[in-house]
KOLBAPA-441044 format. One line per 4 residues: number of its first residue (from 1); their letters; for each residue x, y, z of N, C-alpha, C. Coordinates in Angstrom, 3 decimals, m for minus. Layout:
NUM	A	X/Y/Z/X/Y/Z/X/Y/Z ~ ...
//
This chain:
1	XXXX	100.433/98.716/113.074/99.253/98.203/113.704/98.288/99.359/113.958 ~ 97.033/99.127/113.668/95.961/100.052/114.015/95.107/99.401/115.089 ~ 94.806/100.159/116.127/93.980/99.628/117.201/92.769/100.517/117.400 ~ 91.803/99.977/118.102/90.672/100.794/118.488/91.004/101.500/119.791
5	XXXX	90.055/102.195/120.360/90.304/103.056/121.516/90.815/102.300/122.738 ~ 90.381/101.061/122.933/90.796/100.311/124.116/92.040/99.474/123.893 ~ 92.539/99.397/122.684/93.774/98.671/122.420/93.606/97.375/121.664 ~ 92.396/97.038/121.250/92.216/95.831/120.453/92.733/96.072/119.039
9	XXXX	93.561/95.188/118.524/94.105/95.393/117.177/93.030/95.250/116.102 ~ 92.942/96.233/115.218/92.007/96.181/114.100/92.674/95.654/112.840 ~ 93.864/96.133/112.564/94.606/95.633/111.416/96.084/95.606/111.768 ~ 96.776/94.654/111.155/98.160/94.400/111.490/98.901/94.063/110.214
13	XXXX	100.073/94.616/110.048/100.898/94.317/108.882/102.359/94.329/109.301 ~ 103.169/93.602/108.572/104.601/93.621/108.839/105.289/94.259/107.640 ~ 106.454/94.831/107.898/107.213/95.467/106.827/108.679/95.413/107.182 ~ 109.493/95.828/106.262/110.920/95.893/106.522/111.245/97.023/107.482
17	XXXX	112.410/96.941/108.060/112.804/97.950/109.042/113.086/99.299/108.387 ~ 113.337/99.308/107.079/113.671/100.555/106.412/112.467/101.240/105.770 ~ 111.245/100.809/106.062/110.045/101.442/105.520/109.519/102.466/106.514 ~ 109.251/103.658/106.036/108.748/104.720/106.908/107.313/104.413/107.315
21	XXXX	106.950/104.822/108.530/105.613/104.542/109.060/104.510/105.142/108.201 ~ 104.770/106.290/107.600/103.725/106.947/106.827/103.338/106.140/105.590 ~ 104.262/105.371/105.041/103.945/104.565/103.861/103.135/103.327/104.212 ~ 103.165/102.922/105.461/102.425/101.728/105.877/101.012/102.058/106.360
25	XXXX	100.684/103.319/106.522/99.381/103.673/107.086/98.228/103.388/106.132 ~ 98.373/103.704/104.871/97.275/103.536/103.919/96.877/102.065/103.770 ~ 97.825/101.119/103.624/97.386/99.714/103.586/96.726/99.246/104.882 ~ 97.135/99.806/106.015/96.504/99.425/107.274/95.064/99.921/107.350
29	XXXX	94.817/101.139/106.883/93.448/101.674/106.887/92.575/100.890/105.907 ~ 93.143/100.504/104.772/92.392/99.718/103.791/92.054/98.328/104.324 ~ 92.880/97.800/105.238/92.697/96.434/105.730/91.701/96.327/106.874 ~ 91.149/97.434/107.343/90.189/97.370/108.437/88.916/96.687/107.935
33	XXXX	88.501/95.609/108.602/87.289/94.917/108.146/86.039/95.696/108.533 ~ 84.922/95.450/107.848/83.659/96.093/108.249/83.262/95.634/109.647 ~ 82.811/96.566/110.461/82.464/96.272/111.846/80.959/96.288/111.982 ~ 80.407/95.229/112.525/78.965/95.131/112.712/78.537/96.069/113.834
37	XXXX	77.470/96.789/113.605/76.924/97.662/114.640/75.545/97.149/115.046 ~ 75.079/97.607/116.188/73.779/97.139/116.672/72.643/97.644/115.787 ~ 72.798/98.855/115.309/71.784/99.431/114.439/72.454/99.999/113.203 ~ 71.770/99.954/112.112/72.264/100.579/110.897/73.271/99.725/110.148
41	XXXX	73.862/100.311/109.111/74.804/99.555/108.288/76.139/99.341/109.010 ~ 76.957/98.478/108.453/78.271/98.208/109.027/79.188/99.399/108.817 ~ 80.041/99.651/109.802/81.010/100.738/109.676/82.197/100.240/108.873 ~ 82.571/100.970/107.856/83.686/100.567/107.011/84.921/101.434/107.216
45	XXXX	84.843/102.366/108.139/85.977/103.245/108.379/85.960/103.682/109.837 ~ 87.109/103.996/110.377/87.113/104.521/111.744/86.596/105.955/111.762 ~ 86.126/106.383/112.904/85.616/107.742/113.020/86.731/108.755/113.166 ~ 87.790/108.377/113.851/88.871/109.320/114.141/90.193/108.573/114.169
49	XXXX	91.258/109.227/113.743/92.579/108.620/113.726/93.567/109.560/114.403 ~ 94.281/109.047/115.392/95.306/109.808/116.095/96.661/109.325/115.636 ~ 97.583/110.263/115.394/98.926/109.888/114.966/99.950/110.893/115.429 ~ 101.197/110.448/115.487/102.256/111.360/115.908/102.851/112.056/114.683
53	XXXX	103.981/112.719/114.867/104.558/113.545/113.809/104.999/112.753/112.587 ~ 105.208/111.452/112.737/105.640/110.642/111.596/104.571/110.589/110.506 ~ 103.328/110.820/110.863/102.231/110.730/109.905/101.797/112.089/109.366 ~ 102.572/113.124/109.620/102.234/114.467/109.151/102.760/114.662/107.734
57	XXXX	102.001/114.155/106.758/102.339/114.311/105.344/101.075/114.706/104.595 ~ 101.256/115.447/103.550/100.122/115.944/102.783/99.311/114.805/102.175 ~ 99.987/113.768/101.635/99.252/112.686/100.990/98.443/111.870/101.999 ~ 98.915/111.769/103.235/98.144/111.048/104.250/96.923/111.853/104.655
61	XXXX	97.113/113.143/104.881/95.966/113.983/105.263/94.908/114.020/104.161 ~ 95.324/114.111/102.910/94.344/114.146/101.820/93.654/112.793/101.664 ~ 94.395/111.701/101.834/93.782/110.374/101.749/92.721/110.188/102.833 ~ 93.063/110.563/104.064/92.106/110.413/105.158/90.911/111.353/104.993
65	XXXX	91.140/112.530/104.440/90.032/113.452/104.182/89.090/112.875/103.133 ~ 89.641/112.240/102.088/88.801/111.611/101.069/87.989/110.456/101.641 ~ 88.552/109.749/102.606/87.837/108.639/103.254/86.911/109.123/104.359 ~ 86.867/110.425/104.606/86.029/111.073/105.619/86.372/110.583/107.024
69	XXXX	87.684/110.511/107.292/88.183/110.130/108.604/88.779/111.378/109.245 ~ 88.287/111.723/110.419/88.802/112.877/111.147/90.176/112.537/111.696 ~ 91.121/113.466/111.571/92.487/113.189/112.016/92.873/114.098/113.163 ~ 93.768/113.605/113.981/94.436/114.396/115.013/95.903/114.002/114.944
73	XXXX	96.637/114.709/114.114/98.048/114.427/113.872/98.846/115.656/114.257 ~ 99.870/115.459/115.083/100.732/116.574/115.478/101.511/117.059/114.258 ~ 101.605/118.371/114.095/102.316/118.940/112.950/103.803/119.069/113.257 ~ 104.605/118.729/112.258/106.057/118.811/112.435/106.490/120.264/112.555
77	XXXX	107.301/120.541/113.552/107.845/121.871/113.739/106.912/122.858/114.411 ~ 105.652/122.493/114.613/104.684/123.414/115.203/104.208/122.900/116.560 ~ 103.686/121.674/116.582/103.133/121.111/117.802/104.061/120.040/118.354 ~ 103.952/119.824/119.654/104.668/118.694/120.236/103.729/117.503/120.271
81	XXXX	104.291/116.327/120.140/103.453/115.131/120.151/103.131/114.678/121.566 ~ 103.526/115.455/122.565/103.238/115.077/123.946/101.743/115.158/124.255 ~ 101.005/115.962/123.513/99.560/116.055/123.742/98.840/114.782/123.318 ~ 99.488/113.978/122.475/98.882/112.729/122.040/99.257/111.572/122.958
85	XXXX	99.880/111.848/124.082/100.383/110.806/124.965/99.328/109.852/125.467 ~ 98.152/110.344/125.817/97.127/109.452/126.348/96.597/108.508/125.294 ~ 96.693/108.885/124.013/96.278/107.993/122.939/97.429/107.094/122.521 ~ 98.637/107.558/122.723/99.800/106.803/122.281/100.070/105.599/123.175
89	XXXX	99.773/105.698/124.464/100.070/104.586/125.351/99.218/103.373/125.037 ~ 98.085/103.560/124.387/97.240/102.436/123.994/97.980/101.570/122.982 ~ 98.621/102.193/122.019/99.402/101.455/121.020/100.596/100.783/121.678 ~ 101.275/101.511/122.553/102.442/100.937/123.225/102.044/99.720/124.050
93	XXXX	100.895/99.778/124.705/100.427/98.638/125.491/100.119/97.447/124.596 ~ 99.499/97.688/123.444/99.178/96.597/122.530/100.444/95.978/121.960 ~ 101.435/96.798/121.658/102.720/96.266/121.185/103.367/95.428/122.281 ~ 103.228/95.843/123.538/103.757/95.049/124.646/103.015/93.724/124.773
97	XXXX	101.701/93.716/124.533/100.953/92.458/124.547/101.467/91.524/123.459 ~ 101.748/92.072/122.281/102.300/91.247/121.209/103.701/90.751/121.564 ~ 104.454/91.561/122.269/105.792/91.138/122.685/105.768/90.027/123.708 ~ 104.630/89.820/124.355/104.501/88.742/125.317/104.475/87.360/124.687
101	XXXX	104.243/87.298/123.405/104.291/86.024/122.694/105.736/85.770/122.275 ~ 106.295/84.669/122.736/107.722/84.421/122.507/108.082/84.368/121.039 ~ 107.192/83.828/120.253/107.496/83.664/118.832/107.651/85.017/118.134 ~ 107.029/86.050/118.674/107.070/87.365/118.049/108.116/88.279/118.661
105	XXXX	108.702/87.843/119.765/109.697/88.693/120.423/110.902/88.920/119.524 ~ 111.318/87.885/118.860/112.389/87.983/117.873/111.961/87.173/116.669 ~ 112.239/87.654/115.493/111.785/86.967/114.289/112.725/85.823/113.951 ~ 112.183/84.605/114.019/112.956/83.407/113.699/112.641/82.877/112.308
109	XXXX	111.501/83.223/111.775/111.087/82.681/110.486/111.780/83.406/109.345 ~ 112.099/82.664/108.319/112.697/83.277/107.132/111.636/83.943/106.270 ~ 110.502/83.312/106.154/109.456/83.830/105.280/108.588/84.828/106.042 ~ 108.307/85.922/105.381/107.497/86.970/106.009/106.055/86.510/106.202
113	XXXX	105.571/85.625/105.322/104.194/85.137/105.451/104.000/84.360/106.750 ~ 105.003/83.595/107.138/104.892/82.833/108.382/104.850/83.764/109.584 ~ 105.708/84.771/109.577/105.725/85.726/110.688/104.410/86.508/110.749 ~ 103.875/86.878/109.584/102.596/87.586/109.544/101.471/86.702/110.077
117	XXXX	101.533/85.411/109.779/100.513/84.493/110.282/100.582/84.400/111.806 ~ 101.795/84.285/112.358/101.928/84.231/113.808/101.465/85.538/114.458 ~ 101.759/86.658/113.835/101.317/87.947/114.375/99.794/88.058/114.333 ~ 99.174/87.551/113.288/97.718/87.574/113.185/97.083/86.672/114.238
121	XXXX	97.675/85.509/114.461/97.170/84.615/115.504/97.297/85.270/116.875 ~ 98.426/85.938/117.115/98.620/86.630/118.398/97.589/87.742/118.572 ~ 97.296/88.488/117.508/96.288/89.550/117.595/94.908/88.955/117.875 ~ 94.603/87.808/117.268/93.321/87.154/117.529/93.240/86.682/118.982
125	XXXX	94.346/86.166/119.509/94.360/85.750/120.911/94.194/86.934/121.856 ~ 94.806/88.067/121.516/94.635/89.278/122.329/93.170/89.706/122.339 ~ 92.538/89.695/121.176/91.113/90.056/121.099/90.263/89.075/121.898 ~ 90.566/87.794/121.789/89.798/86.787/122.518/89.938/86.967/124.026
129	XXXX	91.150/87.223/124.489/91.373/87.422/125.928/90.647/88.651/126.442 ~ 90.686/89.733/125.668/90.048/90.969/126.110/88.523/90.854/126.094 ~ 87.990/90.179/125.088/86.544/90.066/124.982/85.971/89.010/125.918 ~ 86.803/88.067/126.373/86.335/87.025/127.282/86.181/87.540/128.707
133	X	86.815/88.666/129.028/86.723/89.223/130.378/85.345/89.720/130.703
//
């Protein structure tokens, strides 16, 4: 899941438990829809991306550099990911919001498309609740 700064989900995907997080990042960045702005053209990419040590790979950094996305990723073996804590809790909170939907707490559906549909509906409900405040 990719979220914006306040925790609203921008893109959401499901995968198997044996897929590494770094392999799922590129499809998530590609799935971000164009965002309407008050002035100027629509934004087609995020301005900045924060990630923990799982995303410290050369192909991810080069991909994000080609897309002109500024990164803040902790380096493996050099930096601790504790400095990213204030950005990380936003994702954890959004995952907790998704866990509040009973259907998503445990996967009951056999087909992945059905589970993805329920997750998308839950993300839309989260956005609606946050924007209605």
